[in-house]
N, C-alpha and C positions, 0 to 999 in steps of 0.2 A: 286540490290536485293541480300540479303545474305540469302541463304537457304542451304548452304553446308559447311562442316567443315573438315579440315585435321589436325589431332592431330599427331605431330611428336615426336619421342623419345626425352625425356627431358621435355615434357609437353607443348611445344609451339603449338598453334592452329592457323591455317590459315583459312581464310574465302573466299568463292567464290560463284559461281552460280551453282546450280544443273542442269545438262543436262540429266542425267539418275539417277533415285532415287535408294536408297538402302544404306546398310552398308557393309563395307568390311575392311579387314586388310591385311597387307603384307609388304614386304621389299620395301622401297622407292628407285626407281632407275630412271635414265633418259636415253633418246636416243637423239643423235644430228642429226639424219637423217632429211633431208628436205622433202623427199618424201618417199613413201613406207609405209605409215601408216597402210594400210590393211595387208601387210605382217608382219609388226612388231606386230600388235594387234593379229594376229593368230599364232605367233611363240610360240611353247610350252616351249621354254626356259624362257619365262616370267611368267610361272606358279608361283603362290604364291607371286607375286610382284605387286606393284602399279607403273604403268608406267607413267612417266612425259615426255611430248614432249617439247624439248627446242625450236623447231621451232614454231613461234607464231600462225600460222593458220593451223589447221589440218582438212582436208576434202574438199579441194578446187577442187578435181577432182572426187568426188563421191565415191561410194562403189561398187566394182564389185567382185563377189565371185570367178571368175577365178584367181584372184590374191592371194587368201587365201593360207596360208601354212599349215593349219589344218582345221578341221571342226567346229571350234568355236573360240571365243575370249578367249585368255589365261590369261592376267593379271587379278588380282582380282578387280582392279579399274583403272581409267584413269584420268590424270590431264593434263590441257592444258591452254594456254592463251586464245585461242578461238577455239571452235569446231563448225563446220558447222552442220546444222540440219540433213543432211544425216548421218553423223557419230554418232551424238547424238541419233538419232532414231535407228540406228543399235545397238548401245551399250545398249539402253533401252530394245530392243527386246531380246538381249542376256542376260539380267539380270545383266549387269555389271555397277556398279555405275560410273558416270562420272561427273567431276567438271571442269568448266572453269572460266574465269575472275580472274585467279590467276596470280601473277607475277612469272612466271616460271623461270625468271632469278635468282630470289632469291632462289627458290627451288633448282635449279641446283648448285648455289654457295654453298648452305648449304651442299648438298651431296658431292661436291668436297672437301669441307673443313672438314666435319665431317665423311665422309664415308657413305655407304648405311645404312639407318636407318629404324627401324621399324616404322610403322605409322598405324593410324586408320582413317576410312572414314565414314562420315554420310552425306547423301544428300537427299533432298526432303523437302516438305512443313512442315513436322513435325520434321525434324532433329534438333538436338541440339549439342552444343560442347561437352556436357557430353556423348552423344552417341558415338561421335568420340573417346573420351578418353577411354570409355569402350572397344571399339574395339582395341585400342592401348594396353590396359592391357592384352588382350587375344592373342596378336600377338606373334608368335614364330620366332626365327631366322631361316635362311635358312637351316643350318645344323641340326636343330631339326626336319625338315620334313623328317623323316627317310624312308618313303615309298612314296616319291613324284613321283617316276617312275610309280606307279600304276595309277596316275591321268592323265598321258599323253601318256601312251603306249597302243598299241593294246592289246586286250585280247586274241586273237587267231591268229595263223599265217595267213598271207594274201599274195597271190602270184600275181605278175605282170609280164607279158611277154613283153620283149622288142626286141626280135629277136633271142634269143637262143645262142648268141655268148659266153656268160659267165653266170655262175650261182653265184649270190651274196646272201649271208645271211646277211640281215641288221638288227642289233639289235636295236630295237626302244626304246630308252630312252627318247623320246620326239622329234622324227625326223621331220624336216621340209619336206614338200612335195617336195621341189625343189631338195633335195638330191636324193630321189628316181627317180625323173624325169631326173636328170642329168645322172644317170646310165642307165635308160631305153633308153634315146636318143642315147646312145653309144652302143646299141645292147645287153645289159645285161638283163637277166631275174632276177627279184628281189623277194626274199621271205622275207617279213617283219616278224620278230619274236618278241615276247614280251620281255620287259626289263629283265624279270626273266627267260628267256629261259635256258634250260639245255644243256649240251653237246650232249645228245641224240637227242634233237630237232634240233641242228645244223647238226649233222651227217645225219639225215633224209633228209635234203635238199641236201646233197652231194655237197657243194659249192666249187667254185674255189677261193672264197674270203670271209673273214669275215669282216664286216664293222660295226663299233660302232658309233651310231649317236650322234648328239647334244642332249641337254636336260637341264632341270632345276636342280638347287641345288648342293649339295656337292657330288663329285665323290666317297667319302668314303661310301656313302649310296647306291651305286650300286654294291653290293658284287657279285651278280650273274653274271653281265657283266664282272667284273674283273676275276671271276673264268673261264669264257669262254676264255678270253685272255690268261690266264695261261695255260689252257688246249690245246689250238690250236697254241700257239706261236711256230714257227719252223715247224709246220705241214701244216698250211694254211697261205697265205699272209693275213696281217692284215692292216686295215685302220681305221682312226677315225677322226671325226670333232668335235671341240669345247669340250663339255663334253667328247666326245669319246677320244680325245687326253689325257685328264686327266685320264680317266679310264685305257687306255692302259699303260700309264706311271706308274700309281700306281700298276698295275698288274705285271709290269716288273721291280720291285725294286725301283721305283721312289717315290716321295712325292709331295703333293699338298698343297695349302693353300688358304684361302679366301683373296681376294684383298680388298683394301679400298673401291673403288666404281666401280671396274670392267672396262671393255671395252664395250661400247655400242654405235654403230653408224656406219657410212659408209665411214669414212675417216681415218681409222687407218693405218699408214704406216708400212709396213713389209719389212725387208731386207733379201734376201737370202744370206747366208754366203759364199757360193761357188762362185756364179756369181757376187755378189755385187748389183744385181738388186733390186730395191725398187718398190713394188706394193702397191696400195691402196686397203684396204680390208674392208669387212663388219664384224662386231663382235658383240657378245652379250653373255658375260660371266662374272661371279663374282668370279670365282676361277681360279687358274693358277698352272702350274707345277713349282715346285721349285728345284727338282732334277730329271733328266730324267732317272735315273736308268741305265738299259742296253741299252738305246737308245742314239743317238747323237742329239744334237741341231743343226738343219740345217737352221732355220730362227728365227729372233728375231724382237720384236717390236721396232721401231726406237725411240719411246717416252720413254720407260722405260726398255728396254732390256729383257723383259719377253719372254720365249720361244714361238714361233709361229709355228714352224715346228719341228717335231722329226722324226727320221728314224733309221733303222737298216738294212743294206744289208744282214747280216747273217740270220736275222729272217724274212726278207721280210715284213718290217713294214714301213708305211708312215702315218703320222698324221698331221693335221693342227688345230691350235687353232681358227683360223678365219673361215669364211664361204666362201669357194671357189664358191659355187653355188649362193652366193649373195642373191638377192631378199629380201629386196632392196639392192642396192649398185652396185659398179663397178664390171666388169667381168674380171678383170686383171688376175685372178688366176684360171680360168676354166680348164686349162690344168692339174690341180691336178687329175681330174677324168680320164684323159688319162693315167697319170702315174700309177694310182691305177689299172686300168684295164690291163695295160701292165704286172703287177704282176700276175693278174689272167690268162693272156695269157701264161705266162711262167709256171704257175702251171699246165695248161692243157697239155703242152708238156714235162713236167719234167718226166724222167724215173722213173718207180715204181720198188720197190724191189720185187724180185721173192720170 
């Protein structure tokens, strides 16, 4: 049965089976993760994107909300070879169009060869290919979503107590819940601040550490977060994950650029340049740092040599392009949070000027 259409940049239209009805548009991307579909579907970094699963069966262990990384499904639409009824019903309840019975091998090959492309989605009994093409015509590139942070960030500060060992100000540019949990589990109290927080908002928290989260889109569109890094660099220890690394680098004299199709999956190899150790990592990003500015590159992606870790001893900065908290994915790099909180510990005992 054909009742769903995917119009891809260039005008090519794919047909499939509607599992959740509706129309949508966004940047067409894919993930190679075999498991962790609940975490992927609730990752705010997928905002304004159409997520394609390369693994052929999605939903084989149900849907449990304790695995969610945010309070809702984040991609604008979902494509798969086969979706189970559990996942399809969840997506329909969330109002997110979903299509299966697609040859996702072809979709992934197209994205790898052509790069991430704009696409339009139409699914349901009354859907037509013209509807999908109309959505494609209205689609914007990721860098054109200039205020994407507003769609994924908290509106007001939110405080979480983890034991009082440290005070962390987490700038929410689309933070995964596991980042906050990883800090809380290590005894930190975390105040989550909106993506457009001011220096006064941060000072009100009186943190031992400023942490910039992951999130969707172009780091150049997160001017307020960059301003915070500029304000507090050298005064507070700084950490960042994914988009956070890009924001920190851009604020400290570096540059970023859009990648062809990004890194999305749970098997990206990363090498530490000091130890030579290689770890497998979870990643989800479409932009990368091209010049680290005042920071040093400490880790690289084994596949393409893009920066995966940045640091500055002088400024007390540590960032990662990948997701040390994983979910889904390997836990090879969880010690990142220990290193980050060691900076906060040093901040607490540092002498203050009279």
